[in-house]
N, C-alpha and C positions, 0 to 999 in steps of 0.2 A: 193350541199353537196351529197357525194357518197350515193347511195341507194340500191345498190345491196344486195340480200340477206335477206333483211327484208321487211315485208309486210308494207302497207301504214300507219297502225295504229303504229306500231313499229318504223318507220322512224320518225313519228310526235313526239312520245314519246321521242326518243332519242334527237331530235332537241330542244323540250322544256327543257330537262334536260340540255342540253348543254348551252342553253341561261339563263336559271334561276339558275343553280347550278354550273355547270363545269366552264364556263368562269368567272363569278364573283368570284369563289373560288381560282382563279390564284393569286389574290391579297388580297382577303378578307377571313375572317373565316366565313363560311355559317353555320348557325344552320338550319338543314334540319329536318323538322317536318312532319312525316307520320301520317295522321289523316283521319277521315271520319265524315260525318255529323251525323250518328247514334251514334257516340262514346261519351258517356258522359264524361269520363276522359279527353278526347281530348279537349272538350270545356271548361273544368275547367283549363286544362294547357295552353291553347291558350294566355289568358291575361297576364300570367307569362312570356311566351316567347316574346310576343310583347313588354311588357314593358322593359324587361331586355336588349333585343336586340336594342331597341331604345336608351336606356342609353349609350350602347357600340358602337353605329354607328360610332362615331368620332374616334373610335379604330379600325374600320375595320371589325365589326361584322354585319352581315345581316342575315335576316330570309328568309327562302324559305319553301313553304308548298307543300306537295304532298298528294292529296286526293287518297287514295288507291283504292277506287272504280273507279276513272276516269283514274288512272296511275298504273293499275295493273301490266304492264310490267316493269316499273321501280321499283315498290315495290317488284316484283319478283326478280330482280337482286340483291337487298339488302337483300334478304331472310327475309323480314319482316314477323314475325309469329303472332304478336299482335300489337295493337295500344293503345295509343300513343307509337310510336318509334321515337326517336330524335337522330340524329348524329351530330356531328361537322365535316364539311367537309372543307379541305384545299388542294389546287392545285389537285383538282379532286378525292381526296381519303379521306375516313373516318379516322378520327384521334382520336375520342373520341366518346364513347356512352354517350349521355346525358339523356337517357330515365329516370334514377332515380333521376335526379336533378329536382324535382317537386316544390321546393320552390324558391322564389327570391334569397335567400342568397345562396342556394346550386348551383343554376346556375351561380351566379356571382363568387362564388369561383372556379368553374371549368373553367369558362372562364378566369379569372384572371391568372390561371395556364397555360392554353394553350397559352394565349397571351404572356406570359413570354418566352415561349419555341419557338414559331413559328414566322418566319419573315413576319408578316402580315403588308402590306404597306397601307391597307385601300383604295386601288384603286388609289392611287396617282401617279401611272404610274411606268414604269420599273419594273413591277412584274416579278415573276419567270415564265419561260416557261411553256407551257402546258405540263401536265405530263399525264400518263395513268389513266384510270378510273377503279379502282379495280374491282367493280362488273361487268362491261361490259367485261373486260379482262377475268374475270373468266368464264362469260357466253360463250365467244368466244372459250376458252380452252375447256369447256364442250362440246360444239357443235363439235369442231374438233375431240375430243376424241370419239365422237359417229360415226364419219366417214362422216359426212355431210360437205365436203370441200367448197361446193358452198355457203351454208348459213353462214359457219364460215368465208369465205372470205368477205362477205357482213358485217358481225358484225365488223371484224378487220379493214376493209377499213373505216368504220365510226369512229373507235376510233383513227386510224391513221391520219385521217383528224383533228380530235379535238387536237391530241397530236402528231405532226409529229416527235418529238424527242424521242418518247417512244420506248424504245427497245423492250418490250414485244408486243406492238402493231405491229411493223414493222416485228418482227420475226414471229408472229402469222399470219399475212397476208401473208408472204412468204410460210409459211407451208401450210396455207389453199389453196392458189392458186396451190401449187404443188400437193395437194391431189386432187384438183378439175380438174387436167389435163391442167390448163391454164398456161403452161410453159412460153410461151412468155411474158405474162404479169408479171409473177414472175421474169423472167430475167430482164425485164425493171425495175421493182421495186427495185430489188437488186442494179442494175447499178445506180439508182437514188438516193440511200442511201448517206447521209453524210458520208464521209470517217471515221469520228470520231465514227460512230456507227458501220460500216461495219466489224470491227475486234472484235466486242463484242462476247462472247461465245454463247449467244442466237442466234445471227445472223449466226454465224458459224454452229450451229446445224441446223438452217433453210436452210442454203446452202447445207448441207449434205443431207436434206430431198429432196431438189430440184434435186440434182445430182441423187439420187436414183429413183426419179419420171421420170427422163429422160430416165432411163433404163427399163422402164415400157413396158412389152411386150404386143402384142395383144393377143386376146383369143386363137387364133390358135396356135401361138408360145408358149404360157404358157402351153397348152394342150400337145404339143409335147415334151416339156422339162419335163413335169410331167410324161408322159409315158416312156420316156427315163430313168428317175431316177427310177421309179418303176420296170422297166424291168432289171436294172443292179445295184442292191443295193451295190455292191462292187466297182462300177466305181466312184471314187471320184469326178472326173471332172463333170460328169452328176449330181451328187448330188449337188455340188457346184453352177453349172449353174441354177438348178432348184430352190435352196434356194434364190439365189440373184433375180430371176425373181419373185418368190412368193412374197417376201417382196416388191419388187416395185410394185406388183399388188395388195398390201393391204392384202395379206394373211400371217401375221406376225407369226401366230402359225404354219402354214406349213413351214415356213422358219426356225424358231427356232428349231422345232422338227428335221428338216433335218440337220441342222448345229450341233445340240448336238448330234446326231446319229454319225456324222462324227467324232467329237471331241472324243467321246467315242471309236471309232474304231482306230483313229490315230490323236492324237492331234498335231503332229508335221507335218502332211501332208502339203506340199507346203509351208514350213516355217511358219506353224500355221495359214494358210489362213482362216480356218472355224472360228476359235477363233477370228481373226481379224474382219471378216465380222460380227460376232455377237455382238462383242463390238461396231463396227460402228453403228449397229441397235440400241443398247441401247442408244448411244449418241444421235441418231436422235430423238428417241421417248422421251428421257428424263429419267435421272437416278432416279428421284423421282416417276416415273410411276409405279403404283402397278404391272403391267404386267412385267416391266423391273425387279423389285424386285423379283418377283417369278421366273422368267427365270434366273436371276442370281444365285439364290440359287440351281437351277438345274444344272448350270454349275459348281458351287463349288462342288457339290456333285460327278460330274464326275471326276473333276481335283484332288479333296482331299479326297474323299471317305467319 
């Protein structure tokens, strides 16, 4: 199993989660109980969970328990703030919060509702393909947003191995490899993608990030472009070259500031090249990103006053 980017304890935690929760949840409904030895309410809830899940075992319901003291890494990915916390997991993702179902009748009612809606096969075979694991995907995106491409690549590689058809996992891996400068690996991963996934918008976004990363200059080249742009503020070619290089080097604020200044001076320069580059940057980062939203507002003020 892929192990890059995670420390030994995290690797073991992910593997346990994969074996005990993720894989069984592909065909079963997993009741995931976060608990601790010192938690009185947890001990009161345990017999209820054990009894009801045993009753529903022939309908594909199983119980998995996570001791938050021993598995703090996994509890952290689910953002567990108090215990007991109980989730229903299907195909790797939380589908319901069962924490407030404290009595047998309440738990049975919720399970009946879920089993009516979900294609649970009870492990009889032919289950759904592995899908992304939402908490781990979120963790990978958070690490990627922090700028740690190497660690994000390790996280996404783990998820991609668990769920090879997950577009968020594959796209995250490509973007992380691009950020980490592992361009040959990113090219290989992109080439190996199922054609059915390759045209997905998230993969296209990742492809754009990879292309920009390939344009990343070395420090000396970036310094020269920066100096040229600073020395000739009216030279649009120099400004554009620096903006492109700055973004490829990870300096998105410098790139955006330069492109916005260019648009303010002459939005139509070179058939709107500055605006087109800025929109490309937005697509690569993601239109829902807070930085993109703020920069789009700046662009709107320039264009529309």
